[in-house]
N, CA, C and O atoms as CSV, one atom per row, in Angstrom:
chain,resi,resn,atom,element,x,y,z
A,1,MET,N,N,-18.955,-32.974,-41.173
A,1,MET,CA,C,-19.972,-32.451,-40.327
A,1,MET,C,C,-19.982,-30.942,-40.478
A,1,MET,O,O,-18.923,-30.317,-40.545
A,2,HIS,N,N,-21.155,-30.355,-40.531
A,2,HIS,CA,C,-21.304,-28.914,-40.696
A,2,HIS,C,C,-22.038,-28.328,-39.510
A,2,HIS,O,O,-23.041,-28.881,-39.058
A,3,LYS,N,N,-21.542,-27.208,-39.002
A,3,LYS,CA,C,-22.242,-26.488,-37.970
A,3,LYS,C,C,-23.298,-25.638,-38.661
A,3,LYS,O,O,-22.964,-24.687,-39.368
A,4,VAL,N,N,-24.559,-25.970,-38.463
A,4,VAL,CA,C,-25.629,-25.285,-39.152
A,4,VAL,C,C,-25.992,-23.976,-38.475
A,4,VAL,O,O,-26.113,-22.941,-39.131
A,5,CYS,N,N,-26.161,-24.023,-37.179
A,5,CYS,CA,C,-26.628,-22.832,-36.509
A,5,CYS,C,C,-26.074,-22.832,-35.089
A,5,CYS,O,O,-26.138,-23.838,-34.382
A,6,ARG,N,N,-25.546,-21.722,-34.697
A,6,ARG,CA,C,-25.135,-21.547,-33.298
A,6,ARG,C,C,-25.707,-20.208,-32.849
A,6,ARG,O,O,-25.045,-19.172,-32.899
A,7,ALA,N,N,-26.927,-20.267,-32.419
A,7,ALA,CA,C,-27.638,-19.046,-32.023
A,7,ALA,C,C,-28.605,-19.413,-30.929
A,7,ALA,O,O,-28.618,-20.546,-30.448
A,8,CYS,N,N,-29.399,-18.472,-30.547
A,8,CYS,CA,C,-30.439,-18.757,-29.562
A,8,CYS,C,C,-31.630,-19.306,-30.309
A,8,CYS,O,O,-32.151,-18.659,-31.217
A,9,PHE,N,N,-32.066,-20.498,-29.936
A,9,PHE,CA,C,-33.264,-21.068,-30.529
A,9,PHE,C,C,-34.449,-20.536,-29.702
A,9,PHE,O,O,-34.326,-20.319,-28.497
A,10,LYS,N,N,-35.552,-20.338,-30.342
A,10,LYS,CA,C,-36.748,-19.810,-29.667
A,10,LYS,C,C,-37.771,-20.891,-29.582
A,10,LYS,O,O,-38.188,-21.454,-30.594
A,11,LEU,N,N,-38.181,-21.186,-28.368
A,11,LEU,CA,C,-39.220,-22.175,-28.125
A,11,LEU,C,C,-40.527,-21.425,-27.970
A,11,LEU,O,O,-40.712,-20.661,-27.023
A,12,THR,N,N,-41.435,-21.650,-28.914
A,12,THR,CA,C,-42.763,-21.053,-28.808
A,12,THR,C,C,-43.742,-22.150,-28.468
A,12,THR,O,O,-43.361,-23.310,-28.314
A,13,SER,N,N,-44.993,-21.786,-28.351
A,13,SER,CA,C,-45.999,-22.799,-28.000
A,13,SER,C,C,-46.223,-23.794,-29.136
A,13,SER,O,O,-46.824,-24.847,-28.919
A,14,ARG,N,N,-45.752,-23.481,-30.339
A,14,ARG,CA,C,-45.981,-24.353,-31.470
A,14,ARG,C,C,-44.723,-24.990,-32.051
A,14,ARG,O,O,-44.801,-26.097,-32.583
A,15,HIS,N,N,-43.560,-24.332,-31.969
A,15,HIS,CA,C,-42.405,-24.874,-32.670
A,15,HIS,C,C,-41.101,-24.294,-32.099
A,15,HIS,O,O,-41.122,-23.409,-31.244
A,16,LEU,N,N,-40.008,-24.796,-32.575
A,16,LEU,CA,C,-38.656,-24.353,-32.227
A,16,LEU,C,C,-38.054,-23.701,-33.464
A,16,LEU,O,O,-37.932,-24.342,-34.508
A,17,THR,N,N,-37.676,-22.423,-33.354
A,17,THR,CA,C,-37.091,-21.738,-34.483
A,17,THR,C,C,-35.719,-21.205,-34.116
A,17,THR,O,O,-35.403,-21.026,-32.940
A,18,CYS,N,N,-34.927,-20.962,-35.107
A,18,CYS,CA,C,-33.589,-20.380,-34.917
A,18,CYS,C,C,-33.623,-18.941,-35.337
A,18,CYS,O,O,-33.905,-18.627,-36.493
A,19,LYS,N,N,-33.332,-18.055,-34.392
A,19,LYS,CA,C,-33.385,-16.629,-34.676
A,19,LYS,C,C,-32.152,-15.984,-34.078
A,19,LYS,O,O,-31.864,-16.193,-32.899
A,20,ALA,N,N,-31.420,-15.212,-34.852
A,20,ALA,CA,C,-30.187,-14.626,-34.382
A,20,ALA,C,C,-30.380,-13.548,-33.318
A,20,ALA,O,O,-29.549,-13.409,-32.420
A,21,ASN,N,N,-31.443,-12.803,-33.410
A,21,ASN,CA,C,-31.675,-11.763,-32.402
A,21,ASN,C,C,-33.129,-11.464,-32.264
A,21,ASN,O,O,-33.934,-11.879,-33.097
A,22,GLY,N,N,-33.486,-10.746,-31.222
A,22,GLY,CA,C,-34.873,-10.368,-30.993
A,22,GLY,C,C,-35.616,-11.448,-30.263
A,22,GLY,O,O,-35.407,-12.639,-30.490
A,23,GLN,N,N,-36.490,-11.013,-29.378
A,23,GLN,CA,C,-37.321,-11.943,-28.624
A,23,GLN,C,C,-38.714,-11.351,-28.472
A,23,GLN,O,O,-38.866,-10.155,-28.223
A,24,HIS,N,N,-39.685,-12.159,-28.618
A,24,HIS,CA,C,-41.064,-11.713,-28.530
A,24,HIS,C,C,-41.726,-12.391,-27.349
A,24,HIS,O,O,-41.247,-13.421,-26.873
A,25,PRO,N,N,-42.833,-11.820,-26.867
A,25,PRO,CA,C,-43.540,-12.472,-25.745
A,25,PRO,C,C,-43.925,-13.906,-26.102
A,25,PRO,O,O,-44.339,-14.207,-27.221
A,26,GLY,N,N,-43.773,-14.772,-25.110
A,26,GLY,CA,C,-44.089,-16.196,-25.312
A,26,GLY,C,C,-42.937,-16.992,-25.897
A,26,GLY,O,O,-43.079,-18.189,-26.149
A,27,GLN,N,N,-41.804,-16.351,-26.116
A,27,GLN,CA,C,-40.633,-17.055,-26.633
A,27,GLN,C,C,-39.560,-17.088,-25.543
A,27,GLN,O,O,-39.372,-16.128,-24.795
A,28,TYR,N,N,-38.876,-18.208,-25.480
A,28,TYR,CA,C,-37.849,-18.425,-24.452
A,28,TYR,C,C,-36.547,-18.804,-25.129
A,28,TYR,O,O,-36.494,-19.783,-25.873
A,29,PRO,N,N,-35.503,-18.040,-24.880
A,29,PRO,CA,C,-34.212,-18.354,-25.542
A,29,PRO,C,C,-33.608,-19.662,-25.042
A,29,PRO,O,O,-33.572,-19.921,-23.839
A,30,LEU,N,N,-33.143,-20.467,-25.959
A,30,LEU,CA,C,-32.471,-21.714,-25.671
A,30,LEU,C,C,-31.128,-21.730,-26.424
A,30,LEU,O,O,-31.065,-22.220,-27.552
A,31,PRO,N,N,-30.063,-21.203,-25.818
A,31,PRO,CA,C,-28.807,-21.166,-26.547
A,31,PRO,C,C,-28.267,-22.580,-26.739
A,31,PRO,O,O,-28.340,-23.405,-25.828
A,32,GLY,N,N,-27.739,-22.854,-27.895
A,32,GLY,CA,C,-27.207,-24.173,-28.172
A,32,GLY,C,C,-26.607,-24.269,-29.532
A,32,GLY,O,O,-26.581,-23.307,-30.300
A,33,SER,N,N,-26.113,-25.471,-29.824
A,33,SER,CA,C,-25.472,-25.731,-31.114
A,33,SER,C,C,-26.205,-26.891,-31.817
A,33,SER,O,O,-26.549,-27.896,-31.196
A,34,LEU,N,N,-26.426,-26.723,-33.102
A,34,LEU,CA,C,-27.012,-27.753,-33.932
A,34,LEU,C,C,-25.955,-28.183,-34.903
A,34,LEU,O,O,-25.474,-27.385,-35.708
A,35,LEU,N,N,-25.589,-29.453,-34.832
A,35,LEU,CA,C,-24.579,-30.028,-35.719
A,35,LEU,C,C,-25.239,-31.025,-36.646
A,35,LEU,O,O,-25.809,-32.015,-36.186
A,36,ASN,N,N,-25.173,-30.783,-37.931
A,36,ASN,CA,C,-25.814,-31.648,-38.917
A,36,ASN,C,C,-24.746,-32.442,-39.670
A,36,ASN,O,O,-23.792,-31.854,-40.180
A,37,THR,N,N,-24.888,-33.747,-39.748
A,37,THR,CA,C,-23.928,-34.568,-40.463
A,37,THR,C,C,-24.450,-34.879,-41.857
A,37,THR,O,O,-25.658,-34.868,-42.091
A,38,ASN,N,N,-23.547,-35.152,-42.771
A,38,ASN,CA,C,-23.894,-35.453,-44.152
A,38,ASN,C,C,-24.242,-36.920,-44.382
A,38,ASN,O,O,-24.993,-37.253,-45.298
A,39,THR,N,N,-23.678,-37.809,-43.524
A,39,THR,CA,C,-23.906,-39.240,-43.731
A,39,THR,C,C,-24.270,-39.863,-42.394
A,39,THR,O,O,-23.955,-39.317,-41.336
A,40,ILE,N,N,-24.930,-41.002,-42.451
A,40,ILE,CA,C,-25.286,-41.740,-41.237
A,40,ILE,C,C,-24.025,-42.250,-40.534
A,40,ILE,O,O,-23.994,-42.362,-39.308
A,41,ASP,N,N,-22.979,-42.561,-41.322
A,41,ASP,CA,C,-21.735,-43.029,-40.735
A,41,ASP,C,C,-21.099,-41.943,-39.879
A,41,ASP,O,O,-20.607,-42.228,-38.787
A,42,LEU,N,N,-21.102,-40.696,-40.360
A,42,LEU,CA,C,-20.551,-39.593,-39.582
A,42,LEU,C,C,-21.354,-39.398,-38.305
A,42,LEU,O,O,-20.797,-39.113,-37.245
A,43,PHE,N,N,-22.672,-39.554,-38.416
A,43,PHE,CA,C,-23.559,-39.431,-37.257
A,43,PHE,C,C,-23.216,-40.487,-36.213
A,43,PHE,O,O,-23.085,-40.179,-35.028
A,44,LYS,N,N,-23.071,-41.723,-36.653
A,44,LYS,CA,C,-22.814,-42.826,-35.743
A,44,LYS,C,C,-21.424,-42.772,-35.121
A,44,LYS,O,O,-21.252,-43.146,-33.961
A,45,THR,N,N,-20.415,-42.303,-35.892
A,45,THR,CA,C,-19.042,-42.322,-35.384
A,45,THR,C,C,-18.642,-41.014,-34.683
A,45,THR,O,O,-17.527,-40.906,-34.174
A,46,CYS,N,N,-19.517,-40.051,-34.655
A,46,CYS,CA,C,-19.211,-38.779,-33.988
A,46,CYS,C,C,-18.956,-39.054,-32.488
A,46,CYS,O,O,-19.685,-39.811,-31.846
A,47,ASN,N,N,-17.925,-38.430,-31.968
A,47,ASN,CA,C,-17.571,-38.596,-30.563
A,47,ASN,C,C,-18.534,-37.779,-29.692
A,47,ASN,O,O,-18.319,-36.590,-29.457
A,48,LYS,N,N,-19.568,-38.420,-29.231
A,48,LYS,CA,C,-20.603,-37.731,-28.453
A,48,LYS,C,C,-20.086,-37.247,-27.093
A,48,LYS,O,O,-20.503,-36.197,-26.603
A,49,GLN,N,N,-19.179,-38.017,-26.490
A,49,GLN,CA,C,-18.607,-37.587,-25.192
A,49,GLN,C,C,-17.839,-36.294,-25.373
A,49,GLN,O,O,-17.877,-35.425,-24.502
A,50,ASP,N,N,-17.146,-36.155,-26.485
A,50,ASP,CA,C,-16.395,-34.929,-26.778
A,50,ASP,C,C,-17.350,-33.745,-26.944
A,50,ASP,O,O,-17.054,-32.642,-26.485
A,51,LEU,N,N,-18.500,-33.969,-27.603
A,51,LEU,CA,C,-19.486,-32.916,-27.752
A,51,LEU,C,C,-20.015,-32.452,-26.399
A,51,LEU,O,O,-20.164,-31.256,-26.151
A,52,ILE,N,N,-20.297,-33.422,-25.530
A,52,ILE,CA,C,-20.779,-33.066,-24.171
A,52,ILE,C,C,-19.711,-32.275,-23.435
A,52,ILE,O,O,-20.020,-31.265,-22.804
A,53,ASN,N,N,-18.479,-32.709,-23.502
A,53,ASN,CA,C,-17.394,-32.039,-22.788
A,53,ASN,C,C,-17.214,-30.595,-23.292
A,53,ASN,O,O,-17.013,-29.680,-22.494
A,54,LYS,N,N,-17.286,-30.402,-24.596
A,54,LYS,CA,C,-17.142,-29.070,-25.181
A,54,LYS,C,C,-18.301,-28.183,-24.749
A,54,LYS,O,O,-18.108,-27.005,-24.451
A,55,SER,N,N,-19.494,-28.744,-24.715
A,55,SER,CA,C,-20.668,-27.988,-24.290
A,55,SER,C,C,-20.552,-27.604,-22.818
A,55,SER,O,O,-20.857,-26.472,-22.441
A,56,ALA,N,N,-20.111,-28.549,-21.986
A,56,ALA,CA,C,-19.943,-28.271,-20.559
A,56,ALA,C,C,-18.848,-27.220,-20.333
A,56,ALA,O,O,-18.958,-26.385,-19.435
A,57,LYS,N,N,-17.795,-27.269,-21.154
A,57,LYS,CA,C,-16.732,-26.274,-21.021
A,57,LYS,C,C,-17.225,-24.867,-21.336
A,57,LYS,O,O,-16.810,-23.903,-20.692
A,58,LYS,N,N,-18.114,-24.747,-22.330
A,58,LYS,CA,C,-18.706,-23.431,-22.638
A,58,LYS,C,C,-19.492,-22.910,-21.446
A,58,LYS,O,O,-19.428,-21.721,-21.133
A,59,ILE,N,N,-20.236,-23.792,-20.773
A,59,ILE,CA,C,-20.988,-23.381,-19.606
A,59,ILE,C,C,-20.015,-22.938,-18.490
A,59,ILE,O,O,-20.202,-21.891,-17.871
A,60,TRP,N,N,-18.995,-23.743,-18.255
A,60,TRP,CA,C,-18.009,-23.424,-17.200
A,60,TRP,C,C,-17.299,-22.111,-17.501
A,60,TRP,O,O,-17.089,-21.305,-16.595
A,61,ASP,N,N,-16.924,-21.881,-18.761
A,61,ASP,CA,C,-16.253,-20.644,-19.152
A,61,ASP,C,C,-17.159,-19.440,-18.945
A,61,ASP,O,O,-16.683,-18.375,-18.552
A,62,ALA,N,N,-18.467,-19.587,-19.204
A,62,ALA,CA,C,-19.416,-18.497,-18.989
A,62,ALA,C,C,-19.555,-18.203,-17.480
A,62,ALA,O,O,-19.729,-17.050,-17.085
A,63,ILE,N,N,-19.479,-19.225,-16.665
A,63,ILE,CA,C,-19.531,-19.015,-15.214
A,63,ILE,C,C,-18.280,-18.315,-14.734
A,63,ILE,O,O,-18.357,-17.352,-13.972
A,64,MET,N,N,-17.125,-18.792,-15.174
A,64,MET,CA,C,-15.848,-18.229,-14.700
A,64,MET,C,C,-15.609,-16.788,-15.202
A,64,MET,O,O,-15.001,-15.976,-14.504
A,65,SER,N,N,-16.086,-16.491,-16.393
A,65,SER,CA,C,-15.882,-15.151,-16.924
A,65,SER,C,C,-16.906,-14.141,-16.383
A,65,SER,O,O,-16.728,-12.933,-16.539
A,66,GLY,N,N,-17.967,-14.632,-15.753
A,66,GLY,CA,C,-18.998,-13.742,-15.243
A,66,GLY,C,C,-20.089,-13.471,-16.261
A,66,GLY,O,O,-21.075,-12.797,-15.963
A,67,GLU,N,N,-19.910,-14.001,-17.472
A,67,GLU,CA,C,-20.908,-13.800,-18.515
A,67,GLU,C,C,-22.274,-14.406,-18.130
A,67,GLU,O,O,-23.323,-13.893,-18.522
A,68,ALA,N,N,-22.241,-15.476,-17.375
A,68,ALA,CA,C,-23.488,-16.149,-16.957
A,68,ALA,C,C,-24.312,-15.286,-16.005
A,68,ALA,O,O,-25.530,-15.443,-15.921
A,69,LEU,N,N,-23.647,-14.369,-15.283
A,69,LEU,CA,C,-24.395,-13.482,-14.398
A,69,LEU,C,C,-25.225,-12.488,-15.222
A,69,LEU,O,O,-26.367,-12.186,-14.877
A,70,ALA,N,N,-24.649,-11.997,-16.287
A,70,ALA,CA,C,-25.363,-11.064,-17.141
A,70,ALA,C,C,-26.348,-11.750,-18.072
A,70,ALA,O,O,-27.336,-11.150,-18.496
A,71,ASN,N,N,-26.074,-13.012,-18.389
A,71,ASN,CA,C,-26.892,-13.749,-19.355
A,71,ASN,C,C,-27.111,-15.180,-18.815
A,71,ASN,O,O,-26.502,-16.117,-19.331
A,72,PRO,N,N,-27.963,-15.370,-17.792
A,72,PRO,CA,C,-28.114,-16.688,-17.170
A,72,PRO,C,C,-28.639,-17.795,-18.072
A,72,PRO,O,O,-28.519,-18.970,-17.727
A,73,GLN,N,N,-29.221,-17.452,-19.224
A,73,GLN,CA,C,-29.711,-18.477,-20.141
A,73,GLN,C,C,-28.564,-19.329,-20.691
A,73,GLN,O,O,-28.803,-20.426,-21.194
A,74,LEU,N,N,-27.335,-18.845,-20.604
A,74,LEU,CA,C,-26.184,-19.597,-21.064
A,74,LEU,C,C,-25.994,-20.878,-20.230
A,74,LEU,O,O,-25.346,-21.821,-20.686
A,75,LEU,N,N,-26.547,-20.911,-19.032
A,75,LEU,CA,C,-26.412,-22.077,-18.175
A,75,LEU,C,C,-27.299,-23.230,-18.644
A,75,LEU,O,O,-27.134,-24.358,-18.180
A,76,ASN,N,N,-28.218,-22.970,-19.540
A,76,ASN,CA,C,-29.152,-24.026,-20.053
A,76,ASN,C,C,-28.902,-24.325,-21.520
A,76,ASN,O,O,-29.858,-24.462,-22.284
A,77,SER,N,N,-27.667,-24.429,-21.930
A,77,SER,CA,C,-27.386,-24.675,-23.331
A,77,SER,C,C,-27.534,-26.165,-23.670
A,77,SER,O,O,-27.616,-27.018,-22.785
A,78,PHE,N,N,-27.565,-26.438,-24.929
A,78,PHE,CA,C,-27.715,-27.823,-25.403
A,78,PHE,C,C,-26.903,-28.021,-26.665
A,78,PHE,O,O,-26.483,-27.058,-27.307
A,79,THR,N,N,-26.685,-29.278,-27.014
A,79,THR,CA,C,-26.068,-29.647,-28.289
A,79,THR,C,C,-26.988,-30.656,-28.948
A,79,THR,O,O,-27.480,-31.577,-28.297
A,80,MET,N,N,-27.219,-30.480,-30.240
A,80,MET,CA,C,-28.050,-31.398,-30.986
A,80,MET,C,C,-27.296,-31.893,-32.212
A,80,MET,O,O,-26.854,-31.090,-33.034
A,81,LEU,N,N,-27.147,-33.196,-32.343
A,81,LEU,CA,C,-26.473,-33.803,-33.485
A,81,LEU,C,C,-27.569,-34.477,-34.342
A,81,LEU,O,O,-28.407,-35.219,-33.829
A,82,THR,N,N,-27.539,-34.199,-35.656
A,82,THR,CA,C,-28.619,-34.720,-36.495
A,82,THR,C,C,-28.080,-35.313,-37.808
A,82,THR,O,O,-26.989,-34.974,-38.268
A,83,PHE,N,N,-28.875,-36.196,-38.380
A,83,PHE,CA,C,-28.697,-36.656,-39.741
A,83,PHE,C,C,-30.087,-36.884,-40.294
A,83,PHE,O,O,-30.910,-37.517,-39.633
A,84,ALA,N,N,-30.374,-36.388,-41.485
A,84,ALA,CA,C,-31.657,-36.571,-42.144
A,84,ALA,C,C,-31.455,-37.205,-43.515
A,84,ALA,O,O,-30.805,-36.637,-44.393
A,85,ASN,N,N,-32.026,-38.392,-43.676
A,85,ASN,CA,C,-32.024,-39.063,-44.971
A,85,ASN,C,C,-33.320,-38.657,-45.651
A,85,ASN,O,O,-34.375,-39.234,-45.387
A,86,LEU,N,N,-33.239,-37.671,-46.520
A,86,LEU,CA,C,-34.444,-37.119,-47.104
A,86,LEU,C,C,-35.078,-38.010,-48.157
A,86,LEU,O,O,-36.260,-37.867,-48.470
A,87,LYS,N,N,-34.284,-38.937,-48.708
A,87,LYS,CA,C,-34.834,-39.856,-49.702
A,87,LYS,C,C,-35.698,-40.964,-49.043
A,87,LYS,O,O,-36.681,-41.433,-49.616
A,88,LYS,N,N,-35.297,-41.351,-47.842
A,88,LYS,CA,C,-36.008,-42.429,-47.154
A,88,LYS,C,C,-36.903,-41.905,-46.012
A,88,LYS,O,O,-37.546,-42.686,-45.309
A,89,TYR,N,N,-36.933,-40.582,-45.844
A,89,TYR,CA,C,-37.709,-39.951,-44.764
A,89,TYR,C,C,-37.290,-40.531,-43.389
A,89,TYR,O,O,-38.124,-40.806,-42.527
A,90,SER,N,N,-36.001,-40.697,-43.232
A,90,SER,CA,C,-35.444,-41.241,-42.006
A,90,SER,C,C,-34.635,-40.152,-41.313
A,90,SER,O,O,-33.773,-39.525,-41.928
A,91,TYR,N,N,-34.916,-39.927,-40.025
A,91,TYR,CA,C,-34.280,-38.859,-39.265
A,91,TYR,C,C,-33.633,-39.437,-38.028
A,91,TYR,O,O,-34.245,-40.225,-37.307
A,92,HIS,N,N,-32.395,-39.046,-37.783
A,92,HIS,CA,C,-31.671,-39.486,-36.598
A,92,HIS,C,C,-31.226,-38.246,-35.854
A,92,HIS,O,O,-30.755,-37.286,-36.462
A,93,TYR,N,N,-31.375,-38.262,-34.531
A,93,TYR,CA,C,-30.972,-37.084,-33.745
A,93,TYR,C,C,-30.497,-37.546,-32.374
A,93,TYR,O,O,-30.850,-38.622,-31.891
A,94,TRP,N,N,-29.702,-36.710,-31.785
A,94,TRP,CA,C,-29.126,-36.972,-30.465
A,94,TRP,C,C,-29.013,-35.604,-29.745
A,94,TRP,O,O,-28.384,-34.672,-30.248
A,95,PHE,N,N,-29.625,-35.520,-28.588
A,95,PHE,CA,C,-29.570,-34.296,-27.781
A,95,PHE,C,C,-28.617,-34.475,-26.609
A,95,PHE,O,O,-28.492,-35.570,-26.060
A,96,ALA,N,N,-27.957,-33.410,-26.237
A,96,ALA,CA,C,-27.133,-33.387,-25.024
A,96,ALA,C,C,-27.471,-32.140,-24.252
A,96,ALA,O,O,-27.448,-31.036,-24.798
A,97,PHE,N,N,-27.782,-32.307,-22.991
A,97,PHE,CA,C,-28.006,-31.207,-22.076
A,97,PHE,C,C,-26.992,-31.342,-20.951
A,97,PHE,O,O,-27.271,-31.972,-19.931
A,98,PRO,N,N,-25.802,-30.745,-21.136
A,98,PRO,CA,C,-24.742,-30.952,-20.151
A,98,PRO,C,C,-25.088,-30.312,-18.801
A,98,PRO,O,O,-25.739,-29.269,-18.736
A,99,ALA,N,N,-24.646,-30.947,-17.761
A,99,ALA,CA,C,-24.831,-30.423,-16.414
A,99,ALA,C,C,-23.481,-30.530,-15.687
A,99,ALA,O,O,-22.783,-31.539,-15.790
A,100,LEU,N,N,-23.146,-29.504,-14.978
A,100,LEU,CA,C,-21.901,-29.497,-14.198
A,100,LEU,C,C,-22.120,-30.182,-12.872
A,100,LEU,O,O,-23.083,-29.881,-12.166
A,101,ILE,N,N,-21.251,-31.086,-12.530
A,101,ILE,CA,C,-21.320,-31.806,-11.279
A,101,ILE,C,C,-20.100,-31.445,-10.438
A,101,ILE,O,O,-18.968,-31.659,-10.870
A,102,PRO,N,N,-20.314,-30.910,-9.263
A,102,PRO,CA,C,-19.149,-30.519,-8.463
A,102,PRO,C,C,-18.372,-31.746,-7.980
A,102,PRO,O,O,-18.953,-32.799,-7.719
A,103,SER,N,N,-17.055,-31.591,-7.866
A,103,SER,CA,C,-16.213,-32.711,-7.417
A,103,SER,C,C,-16.348,-32.987,-5.919
A,103,SER,O,O,-16.039,-34.084,-5.453
A,104,SER,N,N,-16.811,-31.987,-5.171
A,104,SER,CA,C,-17.065,-32.172,-3.756
A,104,SER,C,C,-18.408,-31.546,-3.414
A,104,SER,O,O,-18.889,-30.689,-4.155
A,105,PRO,N,N,-19.026,-31.954,-2.307
A,105,PRO,CA,C,-20.356,-31.421,-1.961
A,105,PRO,C,C,-20.305,-29.922,-1.757
A,105,PRO,O,O,-19.294,-29.375,-1.317
A,106,ILE,N,N,-21.394,-29.271,-2.079
A,106,ILE,CA,C,-21.517,-27.809,-1.865
A,106,ILE,C,C,-21.991,-27.576,-0.457
A,106,ILE,O,O,-22.981,-28.157,-0.014
A,107,LEU,N,N,-21.272,-26.717,0.246
A,107,LEU,CA,C,-21.635,-26.392,1.615
A,107,LEU,C,C,-22.356,-25.057,1.666
A,107,LEU,O,O,-21.949,-24.104,1.001
A,108,LEU,N,N,-23.419,-24.982,2.446
A,108,LEU,CA,C,-24.204,-23.755,2.583
A,108,LEU,C,C,-23.535,-22.830,3.587
A,108,LEU,O,O,-23.089,-23.291,4.637
A,109,ASN,N,N,-23.453,-21.531,3.291
A,109,ASN,CA,C,-22.933,-20.546,4.222
A,109,ASN,C,C,-23.924,-20.242,5.336
A,109,ASN,O,O,-23.537,-19.962,6.470
A,110,LYS,N,N,-25.207,-20.303,4.995
A,110,LYS,CA,C,-26.264,-20.092,5.981
A,110,LYS,C,C,-27.483,-20.899,5.583
A,110,LYS,O,O,-27.543,-21.404,4.461
A,111,GLN,N,N,-28.427,-21.030,6.444
A,111,GLN,CA,C,-29.642,-21.795,6.167
A,111,GLN,C,C,-30.463,-21.115,5.082
A,111,GLN,O,O,-30.503,-19.887,5.007
A,112,PRO,N,N,-31.119,-21.912,4.239
A,112,PRO,CA,C,-31.992,-21.315,3.188
A,112,PRO,C,C,-33.127,-20.562,3.816
A,112,PRO,O,O,-33.598,-20.929,4.892
A,113,THR,N,N,-33.587,-19.489,3.147
A,113,THR,CA,C,-34.731,-18.728,3.596
A,113,THR,C,C,-35.849,-18.817,2.576
A,113,THR,O,O,-35.631,-19.083,1.394
A,114,SER,N,N,-37.025,-18.591,3.065
A,114,SER,CA,C,-38.204,-18.617,2.173
A,114,SER,C,C,-38.163,-17.376,1.266
A,114,SER,O,O,-37.678,-16.319,1.670
A,115,ILE,N,N,-38.667,-17.515,0.065
A,115,ILE,CA,C,-38.700,-16.384,-0.858
A,115,ILE,C,C,-39.592,-15.272,-0.330
A,115,ILE,O,O,-39.379,-14.102,-0.649
A,116,SER,N,N,-40.599,-15.628,0.483
A,116,SER,CA,C,-41.478,-14.605,1.049
A,116,SER,C,C,-40.748,-13.752,2.086
A,116,SER,O,O,-41.194,-12.646,2.392
A,117,GLN,N,N,-39.652,-14.238,2.623
A,117,GLN,CA,C,-38.869,-13.442,3.568
A,117,GLN,C,C,-37.929,-12.476,2.825
A,117,GLN,O,O,-37.471,-11.489,3.400
A,118,VAL,N,N,-37.657,-12.756,1.588
A,118,VAL,CA,C,-36.726,-11.939,0.801
A,118,VAL,C,C,-37.474,-10.941,-0.073
A,118,VAL,O,O,-37.083,-9.777,-0.169
A,119,LEU,N,N,-38.546,-11.395,-0.710
A,119,LEU,CA,C,-39.316,-10.541,-1.620
A,119,LEU,C,C,-40.666,-10.206,-1.016
A,119,LEU,O,O,-41.281,-11.041,-0.352
A,120,THR,N,N,-41.132,-8.971,-1.249
A,120,THR,CA,C,-42.477,-8.630,-0.866
A,120,THR,C,C,-43.441,-9.274,-1.843
A,120,THR,O,O,-43.040,-9.709,-2.922
A,121,LEU,N,N,-44.697,-9.337,-1.474
A,121,LEU,CA,C,-45.704,-9.934,-2.364
A,121,LEU,C,C,-45.785,-9.184,-3.679
A,121,LEU,O,O,-45.903,-9.802,-4.737
A,122,VAL,N,N,-45.723,-7.857,-3.629
A,122,VAL,CA,C,-45.764,-7.034,-4.865
A,122,VAL,C,C,-44.581,-7.377,-5.773
A,122,VAL,O,O,-44.749,-7.590,-6.974
A,123,ARG,N,N,-43.394,-7.426,-5.191
A,123,ARG,CA,C,-42.184,-7.734,-5.970
A,123,ARG,C,C,-42.237,-9.129,-6.548
A,123,ARG,O,O,-41.847,-9.337,-7.698
A,124,PHE,N,N,-42.725,-10.119,-5.750
A,124,PHE,CA,C,-42.841,-11.476,-6.226
A,124,PHE,C,C,-43.813,-11.572,-7.394
A,124,PHE,O,O,-43.533,-12.257,-8.378
A,125,ASN,N,N,-44.957,-10.888,-7.293
A,125,ASN,CA,C,-45.942,-10.885,-8.381
A,125,ASN,C,C,-45.348,-10.267,-9.636
A,125,ASN,O,O,-45.586,-10.757,-10.740
A,126,HIS,N,N,-44.583,-9.203,-9.478
A,126,HIS,CA,C,-43.932,-8.569,-10.635
A,126,HIS,C,C,-42.977,-9.560,-11.307
A,126,HIS,O,O,-42.967,-9.690,-12.531
A,127,PHE,N,N,-42.176,-10.256,-10.494
A,127,PHE,CA,C,-41.246,-11.239,-11.003
A,127,PHE,C,C,-41.995,-12.368,-11.722
A,127,PHE,O,O,-41.583,-12.806,-12.797
A,128,TYR,N,N,-43.096,-12.835,-11.123
A,128,TYR,CA,C,-43.894,-13.916,-11.719
A,128,TYR,C,C,-44.482,-13.487,-13.051
A,128,TYR,O,O,-44.462,-14.260,-14.009
A,129,LEU,N,N,-45.007,-12.267,-13.131
A,129,LEU,CA,C,-45.628,-11.781,-14.361
A,129,LEU,C,C,-44.604,-11.584,-15.453
A,129,LEU,O,O,-44.918,-11.790,-16.626
A,130,VAL,N,N,-43.383,-11.191,-15.109
A,130,VAL,CA,C,-42.335,-11.045,-16.110
A,130,VAL,C,C,-41.971,-12.400,-16.693
A,130,VAL,O,O,-41.676,-12.493,-17.885
A,131,MET,N,N,-41.983,-13.442,-15.892
A,131,MET,CA,C,-41.642,-14.778,-16.333
A,131,MET,C,C,-42.689,-15.368,-17.242
A,131,MET,O,O,-42.364,-16.212,-18.077
A,132,ILE,N,N,-43.909,-14.963,-17.114
A,132,ILE,CA,C,-44.998,-15.481,-17.970
A,132,ILE,C,C,-44.894,-14.791,-19.268
A,132,ILE,O,O,-45.695,-15.045,-20.168
């Protein structure tokens, strides 16, 4: 198995590309790992649970180190396992989007508030326009 790309993938309105740096308007970073296998047997026998656990550990490590505060897109990572039989035009793929599940319920310190109570309309519109 070969690790082909471990970078931020860019989702545009037309396609998904792998780009090491730089972001343009209309592109959204999707950090993740693409693992390409050489044979269908490697694809089928790959320990998918281990891949999910490793991906989840990366998310947890980013949270614990504080890196996720500076770079929140790390919380939305993915793992993609692929095999492409180019002679038969046969493609096999498996996606994993790990999610952390707390071992006990999360308790709120205070009641939730409306975003309109926290942000002014001008600030909310600025935030909304930056997201578009």
